[in-house]
FILUM-39989 format. One line per 2 residues: their letters; for each residue x negated, y negated, z negated of C-alpha. Coordinates in steps of 0.2 Angstrom, whole numbers, padded with zeros to 4 digits. Layout:
REM FILUM-39989
A	X,Y,Z  ...
This chain:
REM FILUM-39989
MH	-0285,-0280,-0136  -0281,-0262,-0125
DT	-0264,-0256,-0119  -0258,-0240,-0126
PP	-0249,-0229,-0118  -0228,-0228,-0122
SV	-0223,-0216,-0133  -0213,-0201,-0125
PD	-0193,-0208,-0124  -0182,-0198,-0136
FT	-0172,-0189,-0125  -0184,-0179,-0119
QW	-0178,-0170,-0137  -0164,-0167,-0133
PS	-0158,-0151,-0126  -0150,-0157,-0108
FP	-0166,-0164,-0105  -0174,-0152,-0089
FE	-0192,-0154,-0095  -0205,-0148,-0105
GD	-0222,-0150,-0111  -0233,-0164,-0112
LH	-0225,-0177,-0103  -0234,-0196,-0099
VK	-0222,-0211,-0092  -0229,-0218,-0077
QL	-0235,-0235,-0076  -0220,-0247,-0069
DD	-0223,-0257,-0052  -0224,-0274,-0053
PV	-0206,-0283,-0048  -0202,-0288,-0029
PV	-0197,-0306,-0024  -0183,-0299,-0010
EP	-0177,-0282,-0013  -0175,-0270,0003
PR	-0158,-0270,0011  -0150,-0256,0012
KG	-0141,-0243,0026  -0128,-0252,0032
EG	-0135,-0268,0027  -0140,-0284,0040
LR	-0147,-0278,0056  -0150,-0256,0048
EC	-0135,-0244,0051  -0123,-0236,0042
TA	-0122,-0217,0041  -0105,-0215,0035
CN	-0098,-0227,0049  -0107,-0218,0062
AP	-0102,-0202,0056  -0085,-0192,0064
DD	-0074,-0183,0056  -0079,-0167,0057
AY	-0094,-0171,0047  -0080,-0170,0031
IW	-0072,-0160,0024  -0055,-0169,0023
VG	-0049,-0186,0030  -0035,-0196,0024
ER	-0030,-0215,0034  -0043,-0224,0023
WR	-0052,-0213,0010  -0065,-0195,0018
VR	-0073,-0183,0009  -0089,-0175,0013
AM	-0100,-0162,0004  -0117,-0159,0006
DR	-0127,-0151,0020  -0131,-0134,0011
PT	-0128,-0123,-0005  -0135,-0133,-0022
GL	-0137,-0129,-0041  -0120,-0132,-0047
PM	-0105,-0127,-0040  -0099,-0141,-0032
VL	-0108,-0158,-0026  -0096,-0169,-0015
IL	-0094,-0187,-0012  -0078,-0199,-0009
ES	-0082,-0212,0004  -0069,-0229,0012
RT	-0066,-0227,0029  -0072,-0247,0030
HL	-0087,-0252,0029  -0085,-0259,0009
DL	-0093,-0258,-0006  -0088,-0257,-0023
GD	-0084,-0273,-0027  -0077,-0276,-0010
LP	-0064,-0270,-0010  -0046,-0277,-0008
NL	-0033,-0271,-0023  -0024,-0259,-0013
LA	-0041,-0251,-0008  -0045,-0252,-0026
AE	-0028,-0247,-0035  -0032,-0231,-0023
LG	-0050,-0227,-0027  -0042,-0224,-0045
VM	-0030,-0214,-0037  -0039,-0203,-0027
TV	-0055,-0202,-0042  -0040,-0191,-0051
RL	-0036,-0182,-0039  -0053,-0174,-0032
ER	-0057,-0175,-0050  -0044,-0162,-0051
AI	-0048,-0154,-0037  -0064,-0149,-0042
RS	-0059,-0144,-0062  -0048,-0132,-0054
LD	-0061,-0123,-0050  -0067,-0106,-0055
GV	-0081,-0106,-0066  -0081,-0129,-0069
AR	-0079,-0136,-0085  -0082,-0153,-0082
VH	-0082,-0168,-0066  -0096,-0181,-0070
VN	-0090,-0194,-0058  -0103,-0210,-0055
RW	-0108,-0222,-0045  -0127,-0227,-0040
GD	-0126,-0238,-0023  -0144,-0242,-0022
GS	-0148,-0231,-0003  -0129,-0233,0006
AH	-0118,-0251,0006  -0107,-0240,0009
LH	-0095,-0236,-0004  -0099,-0220,-0008
MW	-0095,-0209,-0027  -0103,-0195,-0033
FL	-0094,-0181,-0041  -0105,-0167,-0047
AR	-0095,-0152,-0057  -0104,-0144,-0075
PY	-0102,-0127,-0076  -0093,-0119,-0090
GR	-0102,-0111,-0104  -0119,-0121,-0098
LQ	-0122,-0134,-0115  -0139,-0138,-0109
LR	-0131,-0146,-0091  -0120,-0159,-0102
GT	-0125,-0177,-0101  -0133,-0188,-0087
FL	-0145,-0176,-0082  -0134,-0167,-0073
SL	-0139,-0174,-0056  -0158,-0167,-0059
WD	-0151,-0151,-0064  -0144,-0148,-0049
SI	-0160,-0149,-0039  -0168,-0135,-0052
LP	-0154,-0124,-0055  -0153,-0111,-0037
PI	-0140,-0113,-0025  -0127,-0104,-0028
SE	-0121,-0092,-0013  -0115,-0099,0006
AQ	-0099,-0088,0003  -0093,-0095,-0015
WR	-0099,-0112,-0009  -0088,-0113,0009
EN	-0073,-0107,-0003  -0074,-0119,-0015
LA	-0073,-0133,-0003  -0060,-0125,0009
LV	-0049,-0124,-0010  -0052,-0145,-0015
AA	-0048,-0149,0005  -0032,-0139,0002
WL	-0029,-0147,-0016  -0032,-0165,-0005
AE	-0021,-0159,0007  -0005,-0156,-0005
FG	-0005,-0177,-0005  -0007,-0179,0012
GR	-0023,-0182,0027  -0033,-0166,0033
PL	-0040,-0152,0027  -0056,-0148,0038
AE	-0065,-0136,0027  -0063,-0117,0032
PP	-0066,-0103,0020  -0081,-0090,0027
RI	-0076,-0076,0039  -0073,-0058,0032
QW	-0089,-0049,0036  -0083,-0032,0047
QA	-0097,-0020,0045  -0097,-0008,0062
PS	-0104,0008,0060  -0121,0012,0062
SL	-0119,0024,0078  -0105,0032,0087
LA	-0113,0048,0080  -0107,0043,0063
QS	-0090,0038,0068  -0089,0054,0078
EA	-0095,0064,0061  -0084,0056,0052
AD	-0065,0059,0066  -0071,0078,0066
AA	-0068,0078,0047  -0053,0068,0049
AA	-0047,0079,0060  -0056,0097,0052
DA	-0043,0090,0035  -0026,0083,0044
AA	-0028,0104,0053  -0034,0115,0037
AA	-0015,0104,0029  -0006,0105,0043
AA	-0012,0126,0047  -0005,0128,0026
AS	0010,0120,0028  0013,0132,0044
VI	0016,0148,0036  0034,0141,0027
EA	0038,0135,0043  0034,0152,0053
AE	0046,0162,0040  0060,0152,0049
EI	0057,0149,0066  0051,0167,0071
PE	0068,0174,0075  0069,0193,0069
PA	0071,0207,0084  0087,0214,0088
DS	0085,0233,0079  0078,0229,0064
TP	0088,0225,0047  0086,0212,0037
SV	0083,0212,0020  0089,0205,0005
DP	0078,0192,-0006  0078,0199,-0022
TD	0077,0180,-0031  0092,0172,-0019
GD	0107,0171,-0029  0118,0168,-0017
TA	0125,0188,-0016  0143,0192,-0011
PS	0152,0199,-0027  0152,0217,-0031
AD	0165,0229,-0030  0179,0228,-0046
PA	0173,0240,-0059  0192,0244,-0064
DG	0196,0251,-0050  0180,0253,-0041
DA	0183,0242,-0024  0184,0226,-0021
DV	0199,0211,-0018  0207,0214,-0001
GS	0198,0200,0009  0182,0197,-0002
TA	0165,0199,0008  0157,0215,0006
AG	0148,0221,-0011  0129,0223,-0007
AA	0129,0210,0010  0111,0203,0014
PT	0114,0185,0007  0119,0170,0014
NE	0101,0164,0019  0100,0158,0037
AA	0096,0175,0042  0111,0182,0040
SP	0123,0170,0039  0138,0173,0050
AR	0139,0158,0060  0122,0157,0063
AG	0123,0176,0068  0135,0175,0079
NT	0141,0193,0076  0157,0197,0066
AS	0161,0212,0056  0180,0214,0070
DA	0164,0218,0085  0159,0235,0076
PA	0169,0251,0081  0179,0258,0067
GT	0171,0268,0055  0154,0258,0054
TP	0148,0245,0044  0137,0233,0040
SG	0118,0233,0044  0111,0233,0024
MT	0123,0240,0017  0118,0256,0005
SS	0129,0273,0004  0130,0275,-0014
GT	0148,0288,-0015  0160,0269,-0017
TP	0168,0264,-0002  0163,0246,0002
SG	0170,0235,-0001  0183,0227,0015
VS	0181,0244,0022  0197,0256,0022
ES	0196,0274,0017  0196,0278,0034
GA	0181,0268,0039  0191,0254,0048
PT	0188,0236,0043  0201,0231,0031
SG	0210,0214,0037  0203,0197,0029
VA	0185,0203,0034  0183,0199,0051
GA	0172,0187,0053  0163,0188,0035
VT	0151,0200,0037  0137,0200,0053
TN	0134,0220,0058  0114,0222,0071
GP	0121,0240,0075  0132,0257,0072
EV	0129,0265,0057  0139,0280,0051
LP	0143,0279,0033  0136,0297,0026
GA	0150,0311,0024  0160,0305,0041
AA	0161,0309,0057  0159,0296,0069
RN	0180,0293,0077  0181,0286,0097
GP	0197,0294,0100  0213,0287,0102
AD	0222,0295,0088  0210,0290,0077
DA	0212,0271,0083  0231,0271,0080
AD	0227,0281,0064  0216,0265,0060
EA	0229,0253,0065  0240,0261,0053
TA	0228,0262,0037  0224,0244,0039
GA	0243,0237,0043  0249,0247,0026
LD	0236,0239,0015  0240,0222,0021
AA	0258,0225,0016  0252,0230,-0002
PR	0237,0232,-0014  0228,0247,-0011
KA	0232,0261,-0025  0222,0275,-0030
AP	0231,0293,-0020  0232,0308,-0030
NT	0216,0322,-0020  0229,0327,-0008
GA	0222,0326,0010  0236,0315,0014
PN	0233,0296,0021  0236,0285,0008
TG	0255,0272,0013  0250,0260,0000
A	0264,0266,-0011
C-alpha cells in the first residue's frame, strides 16, 4: 500500500495564515537520539551573558530588555532576559515572581504605543538556554495578523521606518525607567536641513530685508510729521479734524470771558502747544495778536480794544511774530504803553461793558 501525502491542515484556511495557493507538507525527518546543545549549554558560549549593557534598550539589577538590530514588519518586537544565566524552570522564587511583574510592565509599555492593539508573549527556548521571553506587538486593525502566525507576518510585512522604530524603543525604555533601572534607547535626532547653497540663503536674506525696509518706509511717513520742525516764519495751520480747539466768543456780547484762550487759536497739539512752543503772549508787543487768528471785525478773546492782551491770557497762547490788526496802527510810544496798562487794569477790576461810541476810552463803569 503506497503512502499517501498528508492532507493540508485546516489552519491553512484560517484568515491569519500568511500563505495561499498550492501547498505541500514536508516530510518529517527521523528523530535524533541526542539533541544538540543550545547556546549557553555545554561548551557553547552564551550570547546573552557576553552581551554588554549597551546592546539593550533598558537594563536593571536583575533584568534586561533588548530589541532587534533593525526594524521589522511589526511596530515592536522585544526580548526580556534575566541577568543570571538561568532557564525558565531554573528560576528561584524571587526571580519567578519578578518575571511576572516584568512581563506585565513590558506588555503595558508596548501596548501604550500608537497603533498597537495586542501584545503576544511567547517563549520558545530552543535556540538559547538563557531565559528570554518574546514580546510581539500586533498592529491595530490588522485582524488578519491575529493568532499564532504573528511571528511569521513579522518577516513578511515591510519593515517600519527607522525613525518610528527608534521612537518606539525610547518610549518603552522610558516607561520601564519609571519603575527603576536605566533607559539606554534614545529618540531619533532631528534632521536639520541647511540651505542648498549660500546664494539661496543670501537671496532669502535680501528679500526679507527688502520687506522690512518697505514696512519701515510706510511707518516713517507718519513719524516724520512729528519729528521735522516747522520753519520759524511759518504760520501754523489749524487741523480741521482736531476737535481740541479753543472756545469761541460768547455770542451775547461778542467777547470771550476774561482769562479764556483766544478764539480761533491753533489746536492744542504738539505743534501749537504753549508748553512746547516756549513762547507766551507776554512776549508779544502791545497791539499784536497771536499768529493764526482771523480778523473778522470782532475783538479776539483775551485782547483789549486797545490791542493789549488782557490778564489771564499770558502764557496761554503762542506767537510767532507781530501781526497788526486790520485798521489799527502800531503803538510803540511811552504814552501808548501807559494807556495800555490803564486799560488792562480796568478790565481786571470789573467785567467790561460795551461803551457808547463816543471815542472815549472804556473805563469798565
